[in-house]
N, C-alpha and C positions, 0 to 999 in steps of 0.2 A: 288889544286885537278882536275881543270877543265880537264886538258889535259887526265887525266885518264876514264872521263867520255864522253868526246865528241867522241868518236870511230867509233860513227853510222852518223855523221853530213854528211849530201849529199850524204848518201848511200840509194841507192834501195833496201829495206829490206823485204824478204819475210820468214815468218812463219809457218811451216808446223805443225799442230795438235795442237788444242785451248785446252789443259788441262791447268794445273798450271804454267808449264813452257812457254807455248805459250803464255798466256795471259802476264805473266810477261814480257816476251821480246817485244810483240806486244805493249804494254803499254809505256814499255821504250823508243823504238825506236821512237815512234808518238809522245813522250815529250820531245826527245833529240835530235831534228835536223834532223831525217832521211827524204830524199828527197820524198821517198814513202814508205810507208808499206803496205805489202799485207801479208792476212793470208788464209790457203789453209786448208781444212779440209774434210775427206769424209763424215762425218755425217751432218745431216741436219740442218737447221737453228733451227725446233723445239727442236732438241738432245741437242742443242750447246745454248737455250735460256740463261741459267745460264751465261756462257762465254760471251756472247755478251751484256750482261746487265752490266757485268764488265767493259767492253770496250765501253759503249757507249759515244758518243758526241768526241770520236777520231777519226782522219781523217787515216781511215783504209780500205782498199780496201777488200773484202771476195769474195773467192770462195769456196761455201760448195756445200757438197752431190755428188761431182765430184773428178774425178782422171786422171787429163790429164797433163801428164808432160810438154807441153809447157804452162801451166800456169804460169809457172817459168820465162818465157822469159823476160828480160830486167834487172834481179837481178843481182845485185851486192855480194849480201850476203844472204846466208837462213840459216837459224834457225831449225835444227831438235831437234824436241820434243823427249823424251826419250823413247817415246814408237814406234819411227819411226827408223826401223831398215836399216843397211846400204848399203842394197840391194834395197831399195825401188826406185819404178820407177823414181820418182822426184828427188832422191838424185843422180841417175845414170847420168838423164838429166843433173842437175846441175853439177856435175864434168865433163861430157862432154862438157859442154859451157862453162867453165873456171870459175864458179863462186866459191867464197870462201863458203865452207859449215863447219857449227861450232855449238855450242849449247849453252845453257845457263850456265852451268857449266863450259864450255871450256873459253867463253868470261869471266864471272865474276873472274874466276883465274889468268886472265892477267892482268884485269885491278882493282884487288881488292888492296886497298891501304895498307892493314895491315896486319899481320900474320894470315895463314891459318891453321885449325885445319880440317882434313877430316876422317870421320869414316865409313867402308863399312863393309860387311861381309854377309854370307848367313843367317845369323838370328841376332838379339840383336841389330843391329844398330839404329834404332829409340830410344830404352830405353837409350841405352850408349851417342846416341849424346845429347837426352834431359839432362844426367845426369851430362855430361860435361858441356853443357850450364849452368845447374843449379849451380853447382860448381865455374863457371867463375862470376857469377851475385853475388853469396853468399861472393865471394874473391873483389866485385866492380870494377872488369875490364871492360872495355867498351867492348861490343860483338854484334854481330847479330847472327841468326842461320836462316838456311834454307837448300835448296836441296831437297833431297827425303823425307825429314819431312814432307812436304806439304806445304813450304813456296817459294817463289820465291826469287831469289837472285840479279838479275840486280836492281830491285826497291829498293834495298837496298843500293845501292851505294852510293847515296847521303847523306847518315847520317852518312857515315865513313870516318874516319880520320886514320893517319899512326898507330895509337895507338889503332883502333879498331880488334878485333880478330873477325875471322869470323869463326864458328862453322858448317861444312856442312854435313848431310849426303848423301852419294854418293852411287847410286846403281851400279852397273855392267853396265847397258844399258847407264848409264849417262858417264861412262867411256869410251865410244866407240871412241869420236873424242878429247880426253883431249890430251894436248902435256906440260901438267905441271902439279907438284903434289902438296901436302899439304906441308907445313912446318913441320907438325907434323902430322902423317899418321897414322890410325889405321887399321889393318885388324884382323876381331874378329876371324873369321872362314872363311872356304871355303868347304863346302859340296854341294855334287848334288842338282841341284836347275836349275828351268827354262830349263831342257832338252828338253822340246816342241819347245823351240827357238834356243839352241843354242848347238853346241857339247861340250863335257864335257872342252876339251883341249882348245876349244876358250872362255868358261866361265872362266876358271882360267887366262887365258891370259889377259882377260877385268879386273879381279880383281888384276892382277899385274900391269896395268897402274896406280893403286892408287901410286905407290912408284916408277916405272920406269923411273921418272925424277925429283927424288930428287935429293940433291945435300950432300958433305960430312956437310953442316952446318946444315942438317935438322934432325929430328929424325923420326922413326917407332916405334910403339907399338905392339908387334906380340903377337900370343896365343900358349905358349908352349905345350897347351894339343891340339893344331891341326897342325897335319904334315905338311898341305899345306901352312897356315897361317907361322908356325915357319921357314919355309924353305925361305919365300919371304926375308928374309934378305940377301940371295945371289943375289938378282934382283935389289939392293938398295944402294949407297955410304953410306947412312944416317946410323947416330948410331942407333942400335936396342936395345930397353927394351924390357921386357918380363911382361905377366901376366900368372900367372898359378893356378889352385886349387889347387896344390900341395906346397909342401914347398920346394921342390927343384928349386933355381933361379941362372942362370949362374951369373947373373949381377945386375944391377939396375931394377927396376919395381914393382910389385904389385902380392902377393901371399897370400895364405891361410895356416894358420898353427894355431893347437890347435883350429881350430873352429873360427880363428878371422882373418880380413883382416890386412895386415900389406903392409906397403910401404918401398922400399930400396930406397935410394940416395946416392951415393958416399959410398957406402957397409954399409951404418947404416941404420939398422931396426927399423922403428917405427910403433907400431900397431895403428890403425885408430879406429877399432870398431869390436866388437864380428858380427858374421855374423848372429846371430839371431836380430841383430838391423837393419838389411838393410829390410826394409818396403815393399819389392816385393817378392812374393813368388817364391820359386823354386831356383835350384842350380845354373841354366842357370845365372839368374838375380845377383847372387853373383858373377860370372863371369863377368858379364857386369860391374857392380859396380866396381871390381878390374881393367878393361880396364880403364874405366873412370878414377881412380883413379890416374892411369899413366899417361893418357894423360893430366890430370889438372896438376899433378905435374910439368909436362915438361914445362907448361905455367905457372909457378911460384906461385900456388896455395898454400897456407901452409899444412900442414898434417893437423892441426886441423879444417880449414874450410872446407876442403873435407869430414872429418868424420861427420862435422854438416851438411852438405850438403845432404850426403848420408841419414841421419836419417830423413832429412824434405822433402825427395822427394816423389812425387805421382806417381801412375801408369800412363802411358800413355794412352790415350783413344785406346780401342779394343786390350790389350795386358793385358791378365789375369784381366780384369777389373770387379770388384764386382760390380754389377748392381742393385741387391736387395736381400734380405732373405725374402722369403715367407714360411710362416710355417715349419721354420728351415731349408728349402733347400736354399742354396746359388745358385744364377745363376750367370754366370762368362761368361764375353765377351772376347773372346779371337778370334776374327774374322782375325788378322793379319796371323794366322796360316794359311797360304797357300800351306805350305809343311806337308808332314808327318812327317819331323823331329822337325819342330814346333809344331804340336800337340802332339809328345813324350813328349817333354819340357813342354807343358801345364799339360800333364796327371800327369808327375813326380812332379810337384809343389802341389800336393795336397794328404794328408794321407785319406782324408774321401774318401769314396765312391764314382762313377762318373759315372754319366748319360751323354754319350758323343754323342755330334751331329758332323757327318762326313757327308762331302759332298760338291757338288759344280763342278765347272769344274776342272777335272784332269789335272795334268800337267806331266803324264808318270813317277813319281819317283817312286822307290822301298817303298812298303808296308810291309813287311813282320815283320819287327821289330815293326812297330804301330799295326799290327792286334795281334801280340802276349802280347804285353803290353796292349792294350785294353782287349782284354779275361782275363789277368791275374788282371788287377785293375779297371774294370768298373762292375758296377751291372747292366747298362743297356744301349745300344748303338742304336740310332736312323740313319739310311742311308736317307739323303735327296738330292735334286738336281739332277742333271742330269748325274754324274756320280757316285751318291752314290753306286749304285749296285756293281760298282767295289772294292770299299772298302768292302761291305758286303761280295764279292765272296772270297776276299782276307782273312777275318775276319774267314768266313766257311772254306776256304781250311786249314788254319792253324789249326783250331780248329779241323778237322778231321785227321791232323798228330800229334797233340800230344792233346791227349783229356784231358779237365778239369773237376775237379770234381763239381765247381759249373760255369755254363757260365752264362753270362751276356745275359739278355733278350733282343732280337734285333727285330726292328721293321723298314719298310720303309715309308719313308713321300715323298710327291711331293714337297713341298715347306718348305721354312722355318718356316711358319707359322705353317703347320701341325706338324713341327717336335719339335717345343716349345710344343703345346698342347700335343704332345705321352710323350714327356720327364717330363711335369708337372704330368701326369697321373703314370707316372711310378717311380718317385722319392719318397724318403721317408725323413722323417726329419734327420738331419746329412747329406745328399748326398750334391753333388755338380753338378749342369747340367753346363756343359761346354761345349761353342761352340767354338770348335778348330777345324773346318773343313780338315784341311790338305787339301784344296784344293783354287783354286782362286774361285773368286766369278764371273767369268764371265758370267757364264750360266743363271744370273739373275740379276746381279747388276754392275754399272759400276767399282767400286772397293772396296776394303775389308772393308774402312771405312761406304760405304752405307748399306753393310750387317751387319756390327757392329751395325750401327743407328736402322736399321729393328730390329734388336735381342734386343736392348734398348727398342725401343717402344713394341715391344710384351710383353716382361717382365713387363715393366712398367704397360701395361694394365690388365697382372694378378695381380699385386699387387694390384691395384685399385680395382679388382673383388675381391679380398682376404680381 
């Protein structure tokens, strides 16, 4: 295995961006024989205190708070974190000067000794990835998990063998530099997202990189209920299996019939469990469970183990996560909902009246369907953050076009703190206060996890006061 792990020996390595990926790569390079390791980030040392603490004691040269392309001078290999786009001046300089430009995901897939599973999609990929990992664990299969799920990949190479499965959540930005595809790839859905950063055609093309480099010996799991996902079968020579919330399945895969989850293998149908036993709320999570079941089945996990793993699975943090119930009101953290589509799925996961928290940094995505559903399903809406007013305008415009007998109460709040206080005053016993913002968190937080943690703290403070 040594040869698979010494690919940076003697190389002058530069890492751009000190997020989870940058920390992982910098640590790996500094401890696996790189001749020099440099790290560049436009953020200040104070803003990067947590990252620098994780790398303390390692021989790494830092250039922080600046953006000078010639800081790359002398580098052999440049690692771009997923937040770095291909037109970044640093990467332009690297390519012009003949440096290898790569990424954590690309390097990991090149040097991983075992079989790989990759999950991508516009929504649902973290829950599905976590479900697949849980299923492999229940089956006793050696595995690691990482990628966009929030865990670095290169640092896990040392513990892997040829029998170790790698379960990866992969975002579209992590597919910018890939020239390999997973042995089992899953594309859950492809819907408008990140249009503030990419054109629609470019976004779809990046998702296609997930399967573009597969072989006929590989497998791909596709969503029959999503036209673009289903069409990805034409982009890969791999064997395609499908999942669907309907009962019509053209071959092997996973499907819903008579409100139960089924698995089809070699044209034999086997019931896994009733949909009512999926412990995650919402029809979209039934779809996630079907996708994970199809993937795990391809990895050799028995049907009974898959069913047991679904039943014992717990929600991933910040994804329809019940934080507390206070005076009969459930407070649910769905900070992962950074698009209107994700917020829609959150709303549709509950039958109870909803007090919805909407706002943050807008991604310039369509809001009409969310506005209509919020007017139909919510007893109250609190608009907050930098672009809360855009959602308020969408709701008001839809209300004017299609008057409702009972409109939700709407209020504006500047911050999440104020939004939670307003929701607390508005909610009644039996309601759900749902923080499903439909926006990114970048107006006030470094990521959706930080926003979700803040929501948790605010709710727990309410619980203690109550």
